[in-house]
C-alpha positions in Angstrom: 0.0 0.0 0.0 3.0 2.3 0.3 2.2 5.9 1.2 -1.5 5.5 0.4 -3.9 6.1 3.3 -5.9 2.9 3.8 -9.6 3.6 4.5 -12.3 1.4 5.9 -15.8 2.5 4.9 -18.6 1.5 7.2 -21.9 1.7 5.3 -22.3 1.0 1.5 -25.7 2.6 0.7 -26.0 5.6 -1.6 -23.7 7.8 0.4 -21.3 5.0 1.3 -21.0 3.9 -2.3 -20.3 7.5 -3.3 -17.6 7.8 -0.7 -16.1 4.5 -1.9 -16.2 5.7 -5.5 -14.6 9.1 -4.6 -11.9 7.6 -2.5 -11.0 5.2 -5.3 -11.2 7.6 -8.2 -11.0 11.1 -7.0 -9.0 11.3 -3.7 -5.3 11.3 -4.3 -3.3 9.2 -1.8 -6.2 7.1 -0.5 -7.2 3.5 -1.0 -10.3 1.7 0.2 -9.2 -1.5 1.9 -12.3 -2.6 3.7 -16.1 -2.0 3.6 -18.8 -3.1 6.0 -22.6 -3.1 5.5 -25.4 -5.3 6.8 -26.3 -6.1 3.2 -23.3 -8.1 2.0 -24.4 -7.9 -1.7 -24.7 -4.1 -1.5 -21.2 -4.0 0.0 -19.8 -6.3 -2.7 -21.4 -4.3 -5.5 -20.0 -1.0 -4.1 -16.4 -2.4 -4.3 -16.7 -4.7 -7.3 -14.3 -2.6 -9.4 -11.7 -2.2 -6.6 -9.3 -5.2 -6.2 -8.3 -6.4 -2.7 -11.1 -4.8 -0.6 -12.3 -7.0 2.2 -16.1 -7.1 2.6 -17.9 -7.6 5.9 -21.5 -7.4 7.2 -20.5 -6.0 10.6 -18.3 -3.0 11.3 -16.5 -4.7 14.2 -15.5 -7.6 11.9 -14.1 -5.2 9.3 -12.1 -3.4 11.9 -10.8 -6.5 13.5 -10.0 -8.4 10.3 -8.2 -5.6 8.5 -5.0 -4.1 9.7 -4.2 -2.2 6.5 -6.4 0.9 7.2 -5.4 4.1 9.0 -8.7 5.9 8.7 -12.4 4.9 9.0 -15.4 6.6 7.4 -18.7 5.8 9.1 -21.9 6.3 7.0 -25.4 6.1 8.4 -26.5 4.4 11.5 -23.5 2.0 11.8 -22.5 1.9 15.4 -18.9 1.4 16.3 -16.6 2.4 19.1 -13.2 3.9 18.8 -11.0 1.8 16.4 -7.5 0.8 17.3 -4.7 -0.4 15.1 -2.7 -3.6 15.9 -0.3 -1.5 18.1 -3.0 -0.1 20.3 -3.0 3.3 18.7 -6.4 5.0 17.9 -7.5 5.1 14.3 -8.9 8.3 12.7 -12.7 8.0 12.5 -14.8 10.4 10.4 -18.3 10.5 11.6 
């Protein structure tokens, strides 16, 4: 991943899918590495064109399973506490 900012997106509805698209195609220096949405098919569809993104139905599972992100974008009513990286440091969470 190099110098790219790995981002986990929690929520893949209309706004979440737009954030995913913008992070992938518009934002320089960022890469979507994980997405979580209760609707697994919706999450898969939102990242279908982006290789290597892990897809989860629960936010906690996405955060626990993926250590490549340094930032989290929360969309909608997804509830999650503060995220920590594998070294015990807080992750940045945009709410």
